[in-house]
C-alpha positions in Angstrom: 102.8 69.6 64.5 105.7 71.9 63.6 107.9 73.5 66.3 106.6 77.0 65.6 103.0 75.9 66.4 104.1 73.8 69.4 105.9 76.8 71.0 103.1 79.2 70.2 100.5 76.9 71.6 102.5 76.1 74.7 103.1 79.8 75.5 99.5 80.7 75.0 98.3 77.7 77.0 100.6 78.6 79.8 99.5 82.2 80.0 95.9 81.3 79.6 96.1 78.6 82.4 98.0 80.9 84.8 95.5 83.8 84.3 92.5 81.3 84.6 93.9 80.0 87.9 94.5 83.5 89.1 90.9 84.5 88.2 89.4 81.5 90.1 91.5 82.0 93.2 90.8 85.7 93.6 87.0 86.3 92.8 87.5 85.4 95.8 90.1 76.4 133.7 92.9 79.0 134.8 95.6 79.7 132.3 99.0 78.3 133.2 101.7 80.9 133.3 105.5 81.2 133.5 106.0 81.8 137.2 108.9 84.2 136.5 107.0 86.7 134.3 104.6 89.5 135.1 101.0 89.1 133.8 99.4 91.5 131.4 95.8 92.0 132.5 92.9 93.6 130.7 89.4 94.1 132.1 87.9 92.1 129.3 90.3 89.2 129.3 88.3 87.0 131.5 90.6 84.3 132.9 93.1 84.7 130.0 96.6 86.0 130.5 99.5 86.6 128.2 102.2 84.0 128.5 105.8 84.7 129.3 108.4 84.6 126.5 111.5 84.3 128.5 112.5 83.4 132.0 113.8 86.3 134.2 115.2 85.5 137.6 114.5 89.0 138.8 110.9 89.0 137.7 108.1 88.6 140.3 105.5 85.9 140.3 102.8 86.3 137.6 99.4 87.5 138.6 96.2 85.9 137.4 93.7 87.5 135.1 91.1 89.8 136.4 88.0 87.9 135.4 86.0 91.1 135.0 82.3 91.0 134.0 81.0 92.1 130.7 79.2 95.1 132.4 82.5 96.4 133.7 84.1 96.0 130.2 81.2 97.9 128.6 81.6 100.8 131.0 84.3 102.1 128.7 81.6 103.1 126.2 80.0 105.7 128.4 83.1 106.9 130.3 84.3 110.5 130.0 86.3 111.1 126.9 88.9 113.5 125.5 88.8 114.5 121.8 91.3 113.7 119.0 91.3 116.5 116.5 93.9 116.7 113.7 93.6 117.4 110.0 93.8 113.7 109.2 92.3 112.0 112.3 89.2 112.5 114.5 87.8 110.6 117.4 88.3 110.3 121.1 90.1 108.6 124.0 88.2 107.0 126.8 89.3 107.9 130.3 88.2 104.4 131.3 91.5 102.6 130.8 92.8 105.4 128.7 91.8 103.4 125.6 92.3 104.8 122.1 89.1 103.3 120.9 87.4 105.8 118.6 89.4 106.8 115.5 88.3 108.0 112.1 90.4 108.6 109.0 89.3 112.0 107.7 90.8 111.7 104.2 89.0 108.5 103.3 85.4 107.5 102.7 83.8 104.1 102.7 82.5 104.5 99.1 82.4 107.0 96.3 78.8 107.8 96.9 77.8 111.3 97.9 77.6 111.6 101.7 79.5 108.3 102.3 80.7 107.8 105.8 84.3 108.5 106.8 86.4 105.3 107.3 86.2 104.3 110.9 89.3 102.4 112.0 88.9 101.9 115.8 85.7 101.4 117.8 85.0 100.9 121.5 83.9 97.8 123.5 80.2 97.3 123.0 80.3 98.4 119.3 80.1 95.8 116.5 83.6 94.4 115.8 85.2 96.4 118.6 88.8 97.3 117.9 91.0 99.4 120.2 94.5 100.1 121.7 95.1 99.9 125.4 98.1 100.5 127.6 98.9 99.4 131.1 101.3 97.9 133.6 101.6 94.3 134.7 102.2 93.9 138.4 105.3 92.2 139.8 107.0 91.8 143.2 105.4 93.9 145.9 102.2 94.7 143.8 98.8 93.4 143.3 96.6 93.7 140.2 94.5 96.5 141.6 97.6 98.6 142.4 98.5 99.1 138.7 96.4 100.8 136.0 94.5 98.4 133.7 91.5 98.4 131.3 89.0 99.7 133.9 91.2 102.3 135.6 89.5 105.8 135.5 92.2 108.3 134.6 92.2 112.0 135.3 93.1 114.6 132.7 96.1 116.8 133.6 95.8 120.1 131.6 94.8 120.0 127.9 91.6 118.0 127.2 92.0 117.8 123.4 94.7 115.8 121.5 96.1 117.7 118.6 99.4 117.7 116.7 100.5 120.7 118.7 99.1 119.8 122.1 99.6 116.4 123.7 97.3 115.2 126.5 98.5 113.9 129.9 96.5 111.4 132.0 97.3 110.6 135.7 96.3 108.0 138.2 97.4 107.6 141.9 97.0 104.1 143.2 96.8 105.3 146.8 99.7 103.1 147.8 102.7 105.2 146.9 102.7 105.0 143.1 101.7 107.7 140.7 101.2 106.8 137.1 101.3 109.3 134.2 100.5 108.6 130.6 101.3 111.3 128.0 99.8 110.8 124.5 100.9 112.8 121.4 100.2 112.5 117.7 102.0 113.7 114.6 100.5 115.2 111.4 99.8 111.8 110.0 99.0 108.6 111.9 101.7 108.0 114.5 100.8 108.3 118.2 103.4 108.3 120.9 102.4 107.0 124.3 104.9 107.6 127.1 104.1 105.7 130.3 105.8 106.8 133.5 105.5 105.7 137.2 106.8 107.6 140.2 107.5 105.7 143.5 106.7 108.1 146.4 107.0 105.5 149.2 105.7 102.1 148.1 109.0 100.3 148.8 110.9 98.5 146.0 108.4 97.2 143.4 108.6 95.5 140.0 106.3 96.0 137.1 106.2 95.8 133.3 104.7 98.3 130.8 102.7 96.9 127.9 100.7 98.1 124.9 97.9 95.9 123.5 95.8 95.9 120.4 92.5 94.1 120.8 90.2 93.1 118.1 86.7 91.5 118.7 86.1 89.0 115.9 87.4 89.1 112.3 86.8 92.2 110.2 83.4 92.3 108.4 85.0 93.1 105.1 87.7 90.4 105.3 88.7 89.7 101.7 90.2 86.2 102.2 92.2 86.4 99.0 95.4 84.5 98.4 97.0 87.6 96.9 96.3 89.7 100.0 97.4 89.3 103.6 94.9 90.4 106.3 95.6 89.5 109.9 98.5 89.9 112.3 102.0 90.9 111.2 105.1 91.6 113.2 108.8 92.3 112.9 110.9 90.2 115.3 114.4 91.6 114.9 115.4 90.3 111.4 112.4 88.0 111.1 109.0 89.1 109.8 105.9 87.1 110.2 102.5 87.3 108.5 99.7 85.3 110.3 96.2 85.3 109.1 93.2 84.8 111.5 93.0 81.1 110.9 96.7 80.7 112.0 96.0 82.9 115.1 93.3 80.4 116.1 95.6 77.4 116.0 99.2 78.3 116.9 101.8 75.5 116.6 105.5 75.4 117.1 108.1 75.9 119.9 106.8 79.3 120.9 103.1 78.3 121.0 101.3 78.5 124.3 97.8 77.4 125.3 95.8 77.7 128.5 92.0 77.0 128.6 90.4 78.8 125.7 93.4 80.9 124.9 96.2 80.2 122.4 99.2 82.4 121.9 102.5 82.7 120.2 105.4 84.6 121.8 108.5 86.0 120.2 111.4 87.7 121.9 112.6 91.0 120.2 115.9 92.5 121.3 117.0 94.8 118.4 113.9 96.5 117.2 110.5 95.4 115.9 106.8 95.9 115.9 103.5 94.0 116.1 99.9 94.6 115.1 97.0 93.9 112.7 96.7 94.8 109.1 93.6 95.2 106.9 93.5 95.7 103.1 94.2 99.4 103.3 94.4 100.2 107.1 96.7 99.1 109.9 97.4 99.4 113.6 100.9 98.6 114.8 102.7 98.9 118.2 106.3 100.0 117.9 108.3 100.0 121.2 111.3 102.3 121.4 114.2 100.7 119.5 116.5 100.5 122.5 114.0 98.4 124.5 113.7 94.6 124.4 110.1 93.3 124.4 108.0 90.2 124.1 105.8 90.2 121.0 102.7 88.2 121.9 99.9 87.2 119.5 96.9 85.8 121.2 93.4 84.4 120.5 90.7 83.9 123.1 88.2 81.4 121.7 85.7 81.9 124.5 85.2 85.5 123.4 86.4 85.4 119.8 89.0 88.1 120.6 92.4 88.6 118.9 95.2 90.4 120.6 98.6 91.7 119.6 100.7 92.7 122.6 104.1 94.4 123.0 105.2 93.7 126.6 108.3 95.5 127.6 110.8 94.2 130.1 110.2 94.3 133.8 111.6 97.3 135.6 112.5 97.6 139.3 111.5 100.8 141.0 112.9 101.9 144.4 111.5 104.6 146.7 111.9 108.1 145.1 112.6 106.8 141.6 110.7 107.6 138.4 110.9 105.5 135.3 109.2 105.6 131.9 108.7 103.6 128.7 107.6 104.9 125.3 105.7 102.9 122.7 104.5 104.4 119.4 101.2 103.4 117.9 100.6 103.6 114.1 96.9 103.7 113.5 95.9 104.8 110.0 96.0 104.3 106.2 98.8 102.3 104.6 100.1 105.2 102.5 103.3 104.3 100.7 105.0 107.6 101.2 103.9 108.0 104.8 105.0 104.5 105.8 108.3 104.9 103.9 109.1 108.1 105.8 108.4 106.4 109.2 110.9 103.7 108.1 113.6 106.1 106.8 113.2 109.0 109.2 111.4 107.4 112.2 113.7 104.4 112.4 110.9 101.8 112.1 112.6 98.7 110.8 111.2 97.3 107.5 108.0 99.3 108.0 107.4 99.5 104.3 107.0 95.8 104.2 103.7 96.1 106.1 102.3 96.5 102.6 102.0 93.0 101.2 104.3 93.2 98.1 104.1 89.4 97.5 106.5 86.9 96.0 107.5 89.3 93.2 108.5 92.0 95.7 111.6 92.6 93.6 109.3 93.8 90.9 106.3 95.1 92.8 108.3 97.5 94.9 110.1 99.3 92.1 107.0 99.2 89.8 105.0 101.0 92.5 107.7 103.5 93.3 107.8 104.4 89.6 104.0 104.6 89.4 103.9 106.8 92.5 106.5 109.2 91.0 104.6 109.3 87.7 101.4 110.1 89.5 103.1 112.9 91.5 104.3 114.4 88.2 101.2 113.9 86.0 98.6 114.2 88.7 96.4 111.4 87.5 96.8 107.8 88.3 95.2 106.5 85.1 97.7 108.4 82.9 100.5 107.3 85.3 99.6 103.7 84.6 99.9 104.5 80.8 103.2 106.2 81.4 104.4 103.3 83.4 103.5 100.9 80.6 105.4 103.0 78.1 108.5 103.0 80.3 108.3 99.2 80.8 107.9 98.6 77.1 111.0 100.8 76.5 113.0 98.8 79.1 112.1 95.4 77.6 112.3 96.5 74.0 115.8 95.2 73.3 114.6 91.7 74.3 111.4 92.1 72.3 113.1 93.4 69.2 114.7 90.1 68.4 111.4 88.3 69.0 109.4 90.7 66.7 112.1 90.4 64.0 111.9 86.7 64.2 108.1 86.8 63.9 108.4 89.1 60.9 110.7 86.6 59.3 108.3 83.8 60.2 105.5 85.7 58.5 107.6 86.0 55.4 108.1 82.2 55.4 104.4 81.5 55.6 104.0 80.7 51.9 107.0 78.3 51.9 105.7 76.6 55.1 102.3 76.0 53.3 104.1 74.4 50.3 106.1 72.1 52.7 102.8 71.1 54.3 101.3 70.2 51.0 104.3 68.3 49.8 104.6 66.3 53.1 100.9 65.4 53.1 100.2 63.2 56.2 103.9 62.4 56.8 104.5 64.5 60.0 108.0 63.4 60.4 108.9 64.6 56.9 107.1 67.8 57.7 109.1 68.4 60.9 112.4 67.7 59.1 111.6 70.0 56.3 110.6 72.8 58.7 113.7 72.4 60.7 115.8 72.6 57.5 113.9 75.8 56.5 114.5 77.4 59.9 118.2 76.5 59.8 118.5 77.9 56.3 116.7 81.1 57.0 118.3 81.5 60.5 114.9 81.7 62.2 114.2 80.7 65.8 110.5 79.6 66.1 110.7 79.8 69.9 111.5 83.5 69.8 107.8 84.3 69.5 107.2 83.1 73.0 109.5 85.8 74.5 107.0 88.7 74.7 104.5 86.4 76.5 107.1 85.2 79.0 108.2 88.8 79.7 104.7 90.0 80.2 103.5 87.3 82.6 105.6 88.4 85.7 105.0 92.1 84.9 101.3 91.5 84.6 101.1 89.7 87.9 103.3 92.3 89.6 101.1 95.1 88.4 98.0 93.2 89.4 99.4 92.9 92.9 100.3 96.6 93.0 96.9 97.7 91.8 95.1 95.3 94.2 97.0 95.9 97.5 98.1 99.6 97.4 95.9 102.3 98.8 96.9 104.9 96.3 94.8 103.3 93.5 91.7 103.0 95.8 89.1 105.4 94.5 91.6 106.9 92.1 89.9 108.3 89.0 91.1 108.4 85.5 88.6 110.3 83.4 84.9 110.1 82.5 83.2 107.0 83.8 86.4 105.5 85.3 86.2 106.8 88.9 88.0 104.0 90.6 91.0 102.3 89.0 91.0 99.6 91.7 87.5 98.4 90.6 86.3 96.9 87.4 84.9 99.1 84.6 81.4 100.1 85.8 79.9 100.4 82.3 78.0 97.6 80.8 77.0 96.5 77.4 73.6 95.4 78.8 72.4 99.0 79.1 74.5 100.2 76.1 77.1 101.7 78.4 74.6 104.0 80.2 72.6 105.1 77.2 69.6 103.1 78.4 68.2 104.6 81.6 68.5 101.7 84.0 71.2 100.2 86.2 72.5 96.7 85.9 71.5 94.5 88.9 73.8 92.0 90.6 74.3 89.1 88.1 76.5 86.7 90.2 78.4 84.4 87.9 76.9 86.0 84.8 78.6 89.3 85.7 81.4 88.1 83.5 79.2 88.8 80.4 78.4 92.3 81.5 81.3 93.8 79.6 82.3 97.4 79.9 84.0 99.6 77.4 87.5 98.9 78.5 87.3 95.1 78.3 85.9 95.4 74.8 88.7 97.7 73.8 91.1 95.1 75.3 89.6 92.3 73.1 89.9 94.4 70.0 93.5 95.4 70.7 94.4 91.7 71.3 92.7 90.8 68.1 94.5 93.4 66.0 97.8 92.4 67.6 97.2 88.8 66.7 96.8 89.7 63.0 100.6 90.5 62.9 101.6 87.1 64.3 102.3 84.1 62.0 99.2 82.0 61.6 99.3 78.3 62.5 99.0 76.1 59.5 96.6 73.7 61.2 92.9 74.7 60.9 92.1 73.6 64.4 95.0 75.7 65.8 93.8 78.7 63.7 90.4 78.4 65.3 91.8 78.3 68.8 94.0 81.3 68.2 91.1 83.2 66.7 89.1 82.8 69.8 91.8 83.7 72.3 91.3 87.5 72.2 87.6 87.2 73.0 88.2 84.6 75.8 90.7 86.9 77.4 88.3 89.8 77.0 85.7 88.0 79.1 88.3 86.8 81.6 89.9 90.1 82.2 86.6 92.1 82.1 86.1 91.8 85.9 89.7 92.8 86.7 90.6 96.2 88.1 90.3 99.0 85.5 93.9 100.1 86.1 95.1 96.6 85.0 92.9 96.6 81.9 94.2 100.1 81.0 97.8 98.7 81.3 96.9 95.7 79.1 95.3 97.8 76.4 98.2 100.2 76.4 100.6 97.3 76.2 98.8 95.8 73.3 98.7 99.0 71.3 102.4 99.7 71.9 103.2 96.1 70.9 101.2 96.4 67.8 103.0 99.6 66.7 106.4 98.2 67.5 105.8 94.9 65.7 104.3 96.7 62.7 107.3 99.0 62.4 109.8 96.1 62.8 108.0 94.1 60.1 108.2 97.0 57.7 111.8 97.5 58.6 112.5 93.9 57.6 110.9 94.3 54.2 107.5 92.7 55.1 104.5 95.1 54.7 101.7 93.8 56.8 98.2 94.7 55.6 96.2 94.0 58.8 92.9 95.5 57.5 93.5 93.9 54.1 93.8 90.5 55.9 90.6 91.3 57.7 88.8 92.1 54.4 90.2 88.9 52.9 88.9 86.9 55.8 85.4 88.4 55.3 85.5 87.6 51.5 86.7 84.1 52.2 83.9 83.5 54.6 81.4 84.9 52.2 82.6 82.5 49.5 82.4 79.6 51.8 78.8 80.6 52.8 77.9 80.9 49.1 79.0 77.3 48.4 
């Protein structure tokens, strides 16, 4: 086998293998506590408590969990509520514990169907897959658990009873023993809440207590993707370190910071210079962000007895003397993972590395700039489909200097095809002689047979990076192009089985055979790959010719179930490559007659059939 064929087959096999693998992978008793730390208690914790991260000589003894009944926990569902009403958010806050446990994202729908429900991010205890944020104080020296506000504390509204961007709400609670607690909640025009917790000591003597914020999630999300390409689960920024932990890891912590007590396992990280902790879904996220000047313990916890996951930001213990008032502020992001919104919180809001809450993957050095460019193009053009095409054009311009040499070499190889055929005939079955003759020919004509691999090698990381961008970023969710393409993050909905909508029936779920239900875009992809292949030097071996002839159609079926945005990119890339390669071949004196080759192929086939 000559070097040209070896390199071409190797490059094709590698790209085919990588995409095949990619396709397969993505179809699809009492708790023991640190005696020097305050406990974080929630009414629904049962006997579980959050472990301490560091020893503090001034901290009081830890208190035990409350062991509240399920009935007490469910009381939050029917407790009085105050409304949340902004342009982008709607919902309510329960006065039972001051829980933010009812939140809808007004700009997003579950599906593209008419009348589809608005995306619901948070839901109260008692609802399926309850998911909520709760704040409180852990008791320390001089205090008992019932003297600090927790998950079942019934707060009173002080003033405004509707949370809007212009009007915060204030909740108060007096413990009857000399401490008055106030919680002020505000929200901006997007998805960032600010929760200020203050306590006034009016005569309780010197006491110690620690403020905390807690995100609680009952069970895994119903729509958990479980894709290798996408992280869903807990994530946190611990100073310079960032951690991504899926739900499986949360159920079985290991390492020096791991802690276990009864049915509860947890992992604690100490944060001193800024960080955050929370849970992320495919497109939505909740994150606790303590004020940057405050040190805190970032606690991730799983309670196996109740199948409950928790992410806790527990601030340092404060000591409060008679007559003193102290406060702590923790922000809560609860909303959509919009690139521009999150970037602004990082740049203007001082949230460290917040843009990395979007899972950019291993090729982050490519995915980040690719999406930034795509986002800018979309803002200029106003259509994400055309933005993908514009992005493809720009990428092809950037890599053109590298591709030019490759296309020029391939044009030269095409010219040498008759001489290569003669060498094959003269060598007969002597492969060694054939190889030597080919090498001499390449050297004489100054041709590099490996240069043809370069376009493929360049395209593979770009292809994977764009696949990642289209799959994980919210901006392509439900983004239309034109006509029947109403969601660039989903496969082409048309199907050859009903003649692309001409026949009046819908295609049922086909399971594995869905791969054969080709839409218009996958078919165009196959045709564009086939035309492009006609410009490449054909292998001299008949078996290799057959393999290469089938490649466009194999890829057509493989990529048919990929996101429409990715297929649009691939078609555009093929068309531009065809035009570039055709022009370069003509520039080097070779005049390819693609359709003439096609006609010749049909004539040759007819002659063979006639024999």
